N, C-alpha and C positions, 0 to 999 in steps of 0.2 A: 756462252750456252743459252743465256737468256734471249739474245738476238735470234739465234737459230730456232729456239722454240717459238718465238713470236711469229716467224714466218710459217711455221708449220701448224700452229694450233690457232683456233678462232679466238681472238682476244675478246669478243663480246660475250663469251661464255663466262659466267660468273666465277666458276671454279678455276679456269685457266687464267682469268684475270688476277685472281687472288694469289694463285701459285706463283705467277711470274713476279708479282710484287714481292713475295716472300724470298724468291731467289735473289733479286736485286738487294734486298735488305740484308740477307745472309752474306753476300759477297762484299757489300760496302761496310759492313760492321761485323767483322768476324769475332768469334768468341775464343777465349783462351781454354775454355773447358770442353767445347765440342765443335764439330764441323759436319755439315750435312749438304748434300747437293743432289738434285734429281738427275735421272738418266736423260740423255738427249732424245732418245727414241720414245721415252715415255716420262713425262713430267710428273705423273701421279705416282711414280715409284722413286723413292729417295733412298740413298745410302747415307749412313752416318757413323760417326765414331765419338764416343765420350770418354772423357778421363775419369777414372775412379775418384770418388769424393775424398777429399783430404781428411786426414785423422780417422781413416777407417782402413779395414784389411784390403780395400780395393785401391788404396792410393798408389798412384804410379802406373796403374793399369790403363790399357787402351782397349776399349771394348766396342766392336763394330756390330752394326745392326741394319735392319731394313725397315722403312716406313712405307706403307701402302695408303694413299689418300683415296677417299671415296669419290664417286662421280659428282656428288653434290656437296663436296667440300667448299666452304667450312661449316656447312649446316650440320654435318655428321662428323663424328671423330675418325681419326686414322687407326690402323692396326700396326702393331709393333712385333718385330721379331729380332731376337739377338742372334748373332753369328759367331761370336767369340765366347768360348767357355769361360764362365766367370764364378759359378758356384752360388749364384743368387737366382738367375733365370735359366730356363732351359733354352737350348739353341735350336734354331730353325722351327720354332713353335710359337704361335701367337700367344703373347703373354697377357694376362689379365691385370689391367691397371685402371684406375678411376678416369684416366685421361684416354683410354683406349676404346675401340669399338665394342668391348665387353660391357661398357657401362655408358651407353649414349645419353642417358638421363643427366649425367653430370657435365657432359661437354658444353662448352660455350663457344659460339661462333667467333668471338673476339680472340680466342686462342689460336696459336699458330704453331708451326713446327718448332720454332725456337722455344716457345712456352712448353711444349711437350717434351723437348730434350732436357730442359732445365728441371722439369718434374721427374723424369726418369733417373737423372742423377740423384736426386733427393730421395727416390724410392730404393736406391741400391743397398744402403746400410740398414734399412728397416726390416722388421720381423715379417716373414712371408705369410704367416698364418694360414697356410695351406691353400693359397690362391693359385688359380690355374696358371701353369707354366712356371711356378716358382720352385726354388731349390733352397735347401738350408744346409750348406756345407759348414764345416768348421772354419774358424777364422785362418788356421794354419794352411788349410787347403785353398782357401780363397786367395791367401797371399802368395802361394806358389803359382796359381793361375794368373795373378796379376803380373808376376814376373815373366811368366811364359807368353803372355799376351803381346809383350813388346817385340818379341823375336821376329815373327812373321805375321802378316795379316791373314785372315781366314780366306779359304777358297770357296768362291760361291758364284754360281750363274754363269752367264755369257762372258766372253772376252771384254765387252764394254763394261759390264758390272765389275769385273775383276780390276780392270784398268782404274776405274773410279775408286774402288776400295784401296788400291795400292796408293793412289794419289793422296787420298784422305789419311792413310796410315802415316805416310811420310811427313804430312804437315802435322799430325798430332804428336809424332816422336819429337819434333822440334819444340813443342810445348810441354810435353809431359815431364814431371819432376822424377827423380829416381825413386825407385821403390825403397821405403825404409826398411832396414835390415834389423831383426831382433837379435841382440847378442846372445850366444848360446852360453850355457853354464860351464861347458868345457873350456872355453877361452878365458872366462872371467875368473874361474878357480874359486878361491876363498875370499876375493875382494869384496863381495856384498856382505859376507859376515863380518869381515874386518870393519868395514864402514859402519855397519850396524853397531858393533861393539864401541867404536869410536863415539857415535852418537849417544850411545848409553852412558859413556863416561862423561860426556859433556852435559848431559841432562841430569846425572846423579850429583846431588849437592854434597859438598863436604860436611860432615857433621861437626868437625872442628873449626870450620870457617866462621868468621865474625861477620854477621849479616848487618848492614848499615840499618839504622833506625828508619830512614826514610823509605826503605824497601818494605817496611812491615808497619804500615800506618795503625794496625789494630794493636800494636804493642802499647800504645798510649792509652788504649781503652781497657787494657787488662789491669784494671784497679779494683780494689775491694772497698766495701763500705765499712768503716770502722766507727764505732760508737764509744764516746767517752762519757762516763757518768760521775758526776761529783754529787756527794751526799752531804747535807748540813743538818745537824741535830741541834735542837733548841729545847732547853729545859727551863721552866720558869715557874713562878708562883705569884699569885695575886691575892692577898688576903689569906683566906682559908682554902683557896682553890690552887691546886697545882696542875700543871699542864706539862706535857712533853710532846714533841713532834718532830718528825724528820722530814725534810724536803730534798728532793733529788733534782738535779739539772742534767739533762742528756744533750750531748753535742754530737752530730753525725758529720763525718767528713770522709773523703776518699783519699786513699793512699796507694802507692804501687803494690801490686800483688806480691812482689818479691819481699816487701817489707813486712807484710803480714805473715807470710810463710815463716820468715825468720823469727818473727814473734811467737808463732805457735810452737817452734822448735825448742825454744827455751828463753828464759828471762834475759839472757845475756845480749840478744839481738832485739832490741825493742825500737819502735818507731819514735823517733824524737819529735816531741810536740814543740811547735814554735811558741815563743813567749806570748804572742797575741792570743792564743787559745786559753792559756792560763788566766789572763786578764778577763777574758769573756766569761770563764767559768766563776772567777771571784766575784765579779760585779753581778752576775746572774743569781748567784747564791745569796749575796748580801741583799739585793733587791727583793728576792722572794721571801727572805727571812723577815725583813722589815714589814713587808705587806702583811704577813701572817700575824706578826706580833701585834701590829696596830689593830688588826681586825679582832684578835682575842681580847685586847684591852678594851676596846669599844664595847664588845658584847659583854664583857664582865661589868664594866661601869653601867651599862644600860640596865643589867640585871639588878643592880644594887641602887640605881637611881642616883648616882654620884656624878656630879659635874657634867650633867647632860647638856647644859647650855654651852659650855666651853668646847665640848667635842662636836656639837652640832650633829647629834645621832638622830637619824629619821625615825 
């Protein structure tokens, strides 16, 4: 096709030169997602077909269309027309895209027919937003049209156009994946509900089950602060002075929460204190008592001026 067009058209024309380059590139590097070729009688008119984008309601569909290149291509954008009903664009109507002649301000001369077709595939699952030539069918309707688009190619134009459309359709059929089928509720019956109930049973914990401690690191933190108080009473007399005082020593420690709960319920379940705690209480109480006694004796002797030198009272 390219050699025949080279003999027919002036290769010095920038548009013709550019189009012939794109034809060679399209034939030497075919795509799995689209195919497009110009008419032999008019290389400015191209027929194309694209596959519906994957993971969408268009997946598996084959959508034909027509591209009309301007005389000053690639300095101005082409126009696009869809021929296969698809539920996203109207058929046999120039559609409005940022890569089409409706928005020449966005077009870049470095773009090509290949670039435009890649963009068109990306536009298929987008929101139409009321653009010219756009449709907004439901997903179920679009999926039905995708299945139907594989049956026969659209009928359009002259026999040469139709032959090219048929050729492209057969090529795309060999590349198109099957249309994904949505399972109906009639065939599945109650299976989804049963599966959901099984998942709930798996997720519902057994209240009687014993949970390993390593699965609950916060159990180690579930401790309470317990304070033990020891009180020491001292009664004494020095001469005509009698004194009496009491001293208390308070020791705080953490014990498991379960132990404190049992202690609160009754005296029968008490937290056992290790022997080391008793020793600490005893020595602390004795030390505090001795210190207080010495202080009182020194004050008493100072008051009466007795043995001040021996006690080194300041």
